C-alpha positions as CSV (number, residue, x, y, z in Angstrom):
1,X,146.8,100.0,118.3
2,X,148.7,103.1,119.4
3,X,145.6,105.3,119.3
4,X,143.8,102.8,121.6
5,X,146.8,102.8,124.0
6,X,146.9,106.6,124.0
7,X,143.1,106.8,124.7
8,X,143.5,104.3,127.6
9,X,146.5,106.2,129.0
10,X,144.6,109.5,128.8
11,X,141.5,108.0,130.5
12,X,143.6,106.5,133.3
13,X,145.4,109.9,133.8
14,X,142.1,111.8,133.8
15,X,140.5,109.4,136.2
16,X,143.5,109.6,138.6
17,X,143.5,113.4,138.5
18,X,139.7,113.5,139.2
19,X,139.9,111.1,142.1
20,X,142.9,112.8,143.6
21,X,141.2,116.2,143.3
22,X,138.0,115.0,144.9
23,X,139.8,113.2,147.7
24,X,141.9,116.2,148.5
25,X,138.8,118.4,148.8
26,X,136.9,116.0,151.0
27,X,139.7,115.5,153.5
28,X,139.8,119.3,154.2
29,X,136.2,119.2,155.6
30,X,135.8,118.9,159.4
31,X,134.2,115.7,160.6
32,X,130.6,116.4,161.8
33,X,130.1,113.7,164.5
34,X,128.1,115.6,167.2
35,X,131.2,115.6,169.5
36,X,133.2,118.6,170.7
37,X,135.8,119.5,173.3
38,X,135.2,122.0,176.1
39,X,138.2,124.0,177.3
40,X,138.6,126.5,180.2
41,X,141.7,128.5,179.4
42,X,144.3,126.1,178.1
43,X,142.8,123.1,180.1
44,X,140.5,120.6,178.3
45,X,137.8,119.7,180.8
46,X,135.7,117.6,178.4
47,X,137.0,115.7,175.4
48,X,135.0,114.1,172.6
49,X,131.6,114.6,174.3
50,X,128.1,115.0,172.8
51,X,127.2,118.7,172.0
52,X,124.2,118.5,174.4
53,X,126.4,117.5,177.4
54,X,129.1,120.0,176.4
55,X,126.4,122.8,176.2
56,X,125.0,121.9,179.7
57,X,128.5,122.0,181.3
58,X,129.5,125.2,179.6
59,X,126.2,126.9,180.4
60,X,126.6,126.0,184.1
61,X,130.2,127.3,184.1
62,X,129.1,130.5,182.3
63,X,125.8,131.0,184.2
64,X,123.7,131.2,180.9
65,X,120.9,129.4,179.3
66,X,121.7,126.0,177.6
67,X,119.8,126.7,174.3
68,X,122.1,129.3,172.8
69,X,125.2,127.4,174.0
70,X,124.0,124.2,172.3
71,X,123.5,126.2,169.0
72,X,127.1,127.4,169.4
73,X,128.3,123.9,170.0
74,X,126.5,122.6,166.9
75,X,128.1,125.4,164.8
76,X,131.5,124.4,166.1
77,X,130.9,120.8,165.1
78,X,129.8,121.8,161.6
79,X,132.5,124.4,160.9
80,X,135.5,123.1,162.9
81,X,136.2,126.7,164.1
82,X,136.7,127.1,167.9
83,X,134.2,129.5,169.6
84,X,134.3,131.2,173.0
85,X,131.2,130.7,175.1
86,X,132.1,133.2,177.9
87,X,135.0,134.2,180.2
88,X,135.0,132.8,183.7
89,X,137.5,134.3,186.1
90,X,139.6,135.6,183.2
91,X,139.8,132.3,181.4
92,X,137.8,131.7,178.2
93,X,135.4,128.8,178.1
94,X,135.6,127.5,174.5
95,X,134.2,124.8,172.3
96,X,136.6,123.1,169.8
97,X,136.0,120.4,167.2
98,X,137.2,117.1,168.5
């Protein structure tokens, strides 16, 4: 009886450790939902908007083509790292993960 109890306790402890380890790793990943924030300097001008719309607005502010800006926006959504699109009147225009 004690060996069965020991095996059960070991299995429970191993399962708990495995689930806790997997959950901890998964929560560290950024959420890829196709939405980003657009900031000019320290002011958020668009919050939780589609990458395509964010790219159009940022491209208009920066005076550049939308295509490369959209690629940058998708990269921010995937990685979670903020990126600067351009500088406008001394203020950086940035994408951030929402």
